[in-house]
C-alpha angles and dihedrals in degrees: 000000000000090000091051092049091049091049091051090048091051090047090051091050089049092051092049092048091047091050090050091049090048091052091052093043093047089053102039100036104023131094094280126249142273132218134190114270104206122199112224091237094050120114086243091061122091086221094060111126109206091191092068124087120229090257092050090053091051091051092050090050089053090052091049089049092059091052093047093049091050090053092050088053091052089052089058090047091053091047088058092047110030123193123271093271092048095251122137104195102161107097108151144349131256097249106101139170110194138051134194133192121237129179112219130198137355110314089026126244113207113228130179108216137179110261107215129184088187100066141043115209119090108214133170136190108262133192123210109274137131091354093043098140096049094037091051091048089054090062092076102026095098104014108142118230093245100034119160118252115290117267120258116264110285124241096247128019127193112232107206092196090067094057126081093199102052118122140169125236118235127223117264093041121125090244092056092046089052091064114099093220118022136147131193112195094150103026091268118112110243122185141196117201119192130197135206096262095050096264117138141190126197139177142109127318105239143170128235144156113265121201121198122197107228099209102161102149116253093010088085131240114295134161118226112206123196118185128210098018110174111233140155114256097207119203099164128051123175118194123026109305121175130197131042094281141298135280110208113217096174130120099266128108097259097050120115090245094056093044092052089050093049097046103036141032092251093099127223098292139113138163141189137200111210117213113219117260090245094063120080097224138099123249125235131243117201133196132193124002090345087068092067111119107227102158117125116269095026113170120206125199128181122249113240128208114279130204087229108049094209094064123091102224130184135176116264110204106167148353118219129197113184106313095338117099122198113201115222119234114267113280099017108172115184127194118226103216133170092193096064117075102200130049117244122203134172118279088245087066103032096054096054090039090057091045093051094046091048089054095046103039112078098205130112115261122252134195118259114239108251088352089273096139131046101225134029136172133203107239097166091111096048121094117241112269093026098084096075092062090056096054120074122226119257117217124202116210109210136183119289092034095289118152124195118195117213117204124204091273087059097048107033137051130193098228095177135004107299096000118108116187135189109255091211123090142161118261113268092218104075093177093060105015114185124193117219135184099215132203096265088062088050098051114126090012129115102224117190128190117200112184092179091060095030095234145121119211127199127194133167110250143165095247096183088058093042092053091061129230090279090076097047 
């Protein structure tokens, strides 16, 4: 009997060890993982406003886009003129478009955070817990003399005292040195992160286990655990932040993408497939081998150096409408950004683009709401499904010979009933103009970022189908 019991015990240990090894192997050597990429106006978002019509949501997104683009421009301005101590801490603006869920700690706390391709640091709202004395001290370490009022209490806070895997990052580490604005008065790495509108968040750089629910349809439900992720445990927010935190997906060292590449065999790559605004479904965000863009007609362009390391920047060489090609001004970097709704191009391209579309599109003109957009048409007399045939494709010529074709769903928005407007505009900041390929231009495209190869790849895709029925 004893021998049988011992054998069963050994068998159980073997099963547990095998399961543990499988989990690690599935994560480190598998095909990667996918998470739900939730638009802020989706019914799955806590920021969904059911009182707004579809057109009203589109108009609000266009307004946010203008604010976001202005903040990106200010980031470039600050990169050109850093602060007195050499730190450039402004990396993005608060306007955002997409969210992702992440489970933090052991046992995990589910948090819904902004997913931002325009910044690096992962930070989450933290309550005082196991590190209460040092976390509390961090509240006032960097507070500016004339700081805005503190933000309202967030929806979910991470309590470090409830987690067995929480740790604090010491000064002198590479992670602490990667922060644009850090101080170490007591050997703990404290940070201050500033945003384009003057909002700030501060706290202690920490480490924790992050768990991602891999929910990609028929692939089965798996949990991908990553230990020792560097993140900001924020205890002070000034301004009016919303959400449970932010997951930086940018190109800098502290972004989730770079940390996954450094700590696992997944590589430094991710992709997304953005479902059009008109479809009630979430998009999908992929990491690792699953982020490879394999659709027919994929176009790959090299990343080029950016003044702000977080930004994914490529070379824009031309814009083509029909058989007419508009050459871009010399040295025309353009940021590929999921957090900006509209596309922004230099005046030298927008003006002739508007002129050519006005000449080609046989529709009566319409006035742009709030003068947000440079060209609008009255489509009230056109039957549904017939508009697309009346709008020519626009093709972006990018570095390395890549060409990306934009259909009508990528270049125009119906901002109010019967009014169709061009979703391309010139930057409002003429002193530091920044060109951006926004998320409307990326709808129904599989867009893959590969930091190891230094490339961005675009391919036409049916994103509602790619996201799987689970996200509908």
